[in-house]
Every structure is written in structure tokens, then in C-alpha cells.
C-alpha positions in Angstrom: 40.1 -22.3 34.4 39.7 -25.1 36.9 41.6 -28.5 36.1 40.4 -30.6 34.2 40.4 -27.2 31.0 44.1 -26.5 32.6 44.8 -30.5 31.8 43.6 -30.1 28.0 45.1 -26.7 27.6 48.7 -29.0 28.6 48.1 -32.1 26.2 47.4 -29.3 23.5 50.4 -27.7 23.9 52.4 -30.4 24.4 51.1 -31.9 20.6 51.5 -28.7 19.0 54.7 -28.9 20.6 56.2 -32.2 19.2 54.9 -31.8 15.9 57.7 -30.5 15.4 59.7 -34.2 16.0 56.9 -35.7 13.9 57.6 -33.2 11.1 61.4 -34.4 11.2 60.0 -37.7 11.2 57.4 -37.1 7.8 59.6 -35.2 6.1 62.7 -38.2 6.2 59.9 -39.9 4.0 58.0 -37.5 2.1 59.1 -34.4 0.5 58.1 -31.0 2.6 55.8 -30.2 -0.6 53.7 -33.7 -0.6 53.8 -33.7 2.7 51.5 -30.3 3.1 49.7 -32.0 0.4 48.4 -34.9 2.4 48.6 -32.7 5.6 46.0 -30.3 4.2 43.6 -32.8 2.0 43.9 -35.4 5.3 42.4 -32.5 7.7 39.9 -30.6 5.2 38.4 -34.4 4.2 38.1 -35.6 7.4 37.3 -32.2 8.7 34.9 -30.8 6.5 32.6 -33.3 7.5 31.8 -32.4 11.1 32.9 -28.8 11.3 30.9 -25.8 9.4 32.1 -23.3 7.2 32.5 -20.1 8.6 30.5 -17.3 7.7 32.7 -15.3 6.1 33.7 -14.5 2.6 35.2 -17.3 0.8 38.4 -14.5 -0.2 39.5 -14.1 3.9 39.0 -18.2 3.8 41.5 -18.0 0.3 44.1 -15.6 1.6 44.3 -17.2 5.4 44.4 -20.3 3.7 47.3 -19.4 1.7 49.3 -17.6 4.5 48.6 -19.8 7.7 48.7 -22.7 5.7 51.4 -22.8 2.7 53.1 -20.0 3.4 53.7 -21.3 7.0 54.4 -24.7 6.8 56.0 -24.8 3.1 58.9 -23.1 5.0 58.6 -25.0 8.1 59.1 -28.2 6.6 61.7 -26.8 4.5 63.6 -25.9 6.6 63.3 -29.1 8.8 64.1 -31.1 5.4 66.9 -28.8 5.1 68.8 -29.4 8.9 67.1 -26.7 11.0 66.8 -28.3 14.1 63.5 -29.2 15.1 63.3 -28.1 19.0 64.7 -24.1 18.0 62.9 -24.0 15.0 59.8 -24.5 18.0 61.3 -21.4 19.3 62.2 -19.5 16.8 58.6 -20.3 14.9 57.9 -18.0 18.0 59.2 -14.9 16.7 56.1 -14.6 14.9 54.4 -12.6 18.0 56.8 -9.9 17.3 56.3 -9.5 12.6 52.9 -9.9 13.8 52.9 -6.5 15.2 55.5 -4.9 12.3 52.8 -6.2 9.7 49.7 -5.0 11.7 51.7 -2.0 11.9 52.6 -1.9 8.4 49.1 -2.9 7.0 46.3 -1.7 10.4 48.3 1.7 10.6 48.3 -0.1 14.9 50.8 1.3 17.0 52.9 -0.2 19.4 52.7 0.3 23.4 55.9 0.4 25.8 55.7 -2.8 26.2 55.3 -4.6 22.8 57.8 -2.2 21.7 60.3 -3.7 25.0 59.2 -7.5 24.0 59.9 -7.2 20.5 63.9 -5.7 21.7 64.3 -8.5 23.5 63.0 -11.2 21.6 65.1 -9.9 18.4 68.9 -9.9 21.0 67.3 -13.2 21.1 67.1 -14.0 17.0 70.7 -12.3 16.8 72.3 -14.6 19.7 70.2 -17.6 17.6 71.2 -16.8 14.3 74.8 -15.0 15.1 76.5 -16.9 17.6 74.4 -19.5 17.6 74.7 -19.6 14.0 77.3 -22.7 14.2 76.1 -26.4 12.9 72.9 -24.2 12.0 72.3 -24.4 8.8 71.6 -20.2 7.2 69.2 -21.6 4.8 67.0 -23.2 7.7 66.9 -20.5 9.4 65.9 -18.0 7.1 62.6 -20.7 6.1 62.0 -20.6 9.6 61.5 -16.9 10.2 59.8 -16.5 6.8 57.0 -19.2 8.6 57.4 -17.3 11.7 56.3 -14.0 9.3 53.5 -15.9 7.2 52.0 -16.9 10.6 52.0 -13.6 11.6 50.5 -12.1 8.3 47.5 -15.0 9.6 47.5 -13.7 12.3 46.7 -10.0 10.9 44.3 -11.6 8.5 41.7 -13.2 10.9 42.5 -9.3 12.8 40.9 -7.6 9.1 38.1 -10.6 9.5 37.0 -9.1 12.4 37.7 -5.3 11.8 35.3 -6.4 8.7 32.3 -7.2 11.3 32.7 -11.2 11.0 33.0 -13.6 13.7 34.5 -17.0 12.3 35.1 -20.0 15.4 38.4 -20.5 14.7 38.4 -24.7 14.1 36.0 -23.5 11.5 38.0 -21.4 10.2 41.2 -23.8 10.4 39.2 -26.6 9.3 38.0 -25.0 5.8 40.8 -23.1 5.1 42.4 -26.2 5.0 41.0 -26.7 1.0 42.5 -23.5 -0.1 47.0 -25.0 0.1 46.3 -28.8 -1.0 46.4 -27.4 -5.4 49.1 -25.3 -4.6 50.9 -28.0 -2.3 50.1 -31.1 -5.1 51.8 -28.4 -7.4 55.0 -27.6 -6.5 55.6 -31.1 -5.1 55.1 -32.1 -9.0 57.5 -29.2 -10.5 59.7 -29.8 -7.7 59.9 -33.0 -6.1 58.7 -35.5 -8.8 61.5 -37.0 -8.8 62.7 -37.2 -5.3 59.4 -39.7 -4.8 59.3 -42.8 -3.2 56.3 -43.7 -2.3 57.0 -46.5 -0.2 59.0 -44.6 1.5 55.6 -42.1 1.4 53.4 -44.8 2.6 55.9 -46.5 5.6 54.0 -46.4 8.6 56.6 -43.8 10.0 55.1 -41.3 7.1 51.9 -42.5 7.5 52.0 -41.5 11.3 53.6 -37.6 10.1 50.6 -37.6 7.7 47.6 -38.4 10.4 49.3 -36.7 13.6 49.6 -33.4 11.9 46.1 -33.6 10.5 43.8 -35.3 12.9 45.6 -34.8 16.3 47.6 -31.4 15.8 44.8 -29.3 13.3 41.4 -31.0 14.4 42.1 -32.2 18.4 44.2 -29.3 18.8 41.9 -26.6 17.0 39.1 -28.9 18.1 39.4 -28.3 22.1 41.6 -24.6 21.7 38.6 -23.3 20.3 36.5 -24.8 23.2 38.3 -23.8 25.6 37.9 -19.9 23.9 34.1 -20.8 24.2 35.2 -21.2 28.1 37.0 -18.7 29.0 39.0 -15.6 28.2 41.9 -15.5 25.6 43.6 -13.5 27.8 43.5 -16.7 30.2 44.1 -19.1 27.5 46.5 -17.5 25.1 49.2 -18.0 27.8 49.7 -22.0 27.7 50.6 -21.0 23.9 53.4 -20.5 25.7 55.2 -23.4 26.2 54.6 -25.1 23.1 58.5 -24.5 22.4 59.5 -26.0 25.6 57.6 -28.9 24.8 59.0 -28.9 21.6 63.0 -28.4 22.8 62.1 -31.2 25.1 60.7 -34.1 22.9 63.5 -33.2 20.5 66.3 -33.6 23.5 64.0 -37.2 24.0 63.1 -38.6 21.2 65.8 -37.2 18.5 68.8 -36.8 21.1 68.8 -33.6 19.7 71.6 -31.0 21.6 71.3 -26.9 21.3 74.6 -25.3 22.4 75.0 -22.5 24.7 74.2 -19.4 22.5 71.1 -20.9 20.4 70.0 -22.2 23.9 70.6 -18.3 25.5 69.3 -16.8 22.2 65.9 -18.9 22.5 65.9 -18.4 26.0 65.9 -14.5 25.4 63.0 -14.7 22.5 60.8 -16.5 25.1 61.8 -13.9 27.9 60.4 -10.5 25.1 57.5 -13.2 24.1 56.7 -13.1 28.0 56.9 -8.9 28.2 54.7 -9.2 25.0 52.3 -10.7 26.8 52.4 -10.4 30.3 54.4 -7.1 30.4 51.6 -4.8 30.5 49.9 -7.1 33.2 52.1 -6.9 35.6 52.6 -3.4 36.1 49.2 -2.6 36.7 49.5 -5.2 39.5 52.1 -3.8 40.7 50.6 -0.4 40.8 47.8 -1.8 42.2 47.0 0.0 45.8 47.8 -1.9 48.7 45.3 -3.2 51.3 46.7 -1.1 54.7 
């Protein structure tokens, strides 16, 4: 990967990391379900003008949109509204990698490698440190909902595997954009049912709220996934994907710099252990193969 593409990859993960601060700004003025509806309506309304529909059946688009769109962001937006620290949310959400292993085992009958199992156990210890020893000042409902968001993201990963196994090769940007149509109506329906009395339209149309909606829809979704898809078209997935490990770094950094957020020792320790487990899951087999490679005499 040349230096220009490395900079693009870093820009994408920085954009995605900063998303958590933007979500905090968004739910301050817009109820979570309404924020989700407006975010996906904007992404679909603009993206569909420029992105071709992927050649996959609508049932797969619907399942992907309900899992990664409605499930993930309904839980994440609500968790942050309930007080989940945004830097910590960016870390806990990465447990999706381990939950993907579990869901793939149950649905697709996939098995673990030794490194994946080791990463899962290490990551579980990190979650215990965060939700157990680091629980002081941490809203339990927010923590659980963030795990639910991670589970929904994990489900969407397995849906993509199932789509590929069915013989389809969807462009990820097209999949993200066209599946954005799916959660719009459910989000508006949930907002009408549970948030109608809490909507202050002056706050919804405030500058900060509109910025949050535009950032999540245009910058994080269309720019982020658009550029990520281009990187994947030029480089192998195992070259591009590890950059996503930097999302929590930018999430914690931006939360500290912009919001003045400070995590407890056990929360930071748990986050570090969880990310270490993720690194073992991603790099373990590759590192072992490198260590076993015969050295030149």
C-alpha cells in the first residue's frame, strides 16, 4: 500500500472514530430513533443517486439493513443517550469481531482456530474488566445496549458471508447505501411510538443536530464506505482491514479532546485487554507463521 492510500485509510478510521462524539452531539438534540431515521434517510436519499444497486435479492438487502442499520444504531444511539461514555462505546463495539465468530459457529457451522479462540477469551476478559471492575459510574443499560449493537453488527457480518456463500459478490458501498432504505420506516415508526412527546423540533433543526445528521450520513457513510471500498478494490482485505483497529484509538482520543471524557483505570485496562484480544484474533496466526519461517543461514 502506497503512502497516499495509507493516508486515506487513516482518514477513514479517524472519521469513523470521531463518529462517536458526533453521535453524542446528535442525541443531545434529536431522540435516538429519530436520529437513526434521519441519518439513513439522508444517506439513502443522496447515495441512491450515485450508487448502483448491488445485484443481490432484496431479502438479503433487507436482512443486512435491519441488522447493521436498525439493530446496531438503535442500540448504539440509545446507549449513548443513556450516558454510555463515547470513547468506551467505540471500544466495546469492537467486540463484534468475537460475536461474529459465535454467530458464524451457530448459523454457518464454522469452527474456531486456536488464535480466534484465544482472542475471544482475552476479549471476554476485557469486557469483564469494563463491565465488572470498571462498572462504577458506567450505566449498565448503556453497556448492555452497546453489546447489543455489537451483536447486531456481528449478525450483519455473517449475513454478508451468507450472501457471498450464495454466489453473490456485492459491492460494499452499494450494499451499505441501498440497505440504508430498509431501516428508515422502522426508525420513524419507533420514533412515533416512543419519542413523539420528547421531540423538540427547534433542537432537531439546530446547527449541531443538522451537522450530526450530515456527518453520519454523508461523511461517515458515503465518504467512509466509498473510500474503504476503493481501498479494498486496490489491496487485499488483510492489508486494509487491520486499519479498522485504530477506530477505538480515534474514538477515545476525540472523546478526551472534544468532550473532556476521562475513563477509569479499570475501563482503560479493560479496553486495552479487549483490543489486545482483537489483535490476537487478527494477527495471531500471521505472527506465528512469521516466527516459524526459516531464517536464512
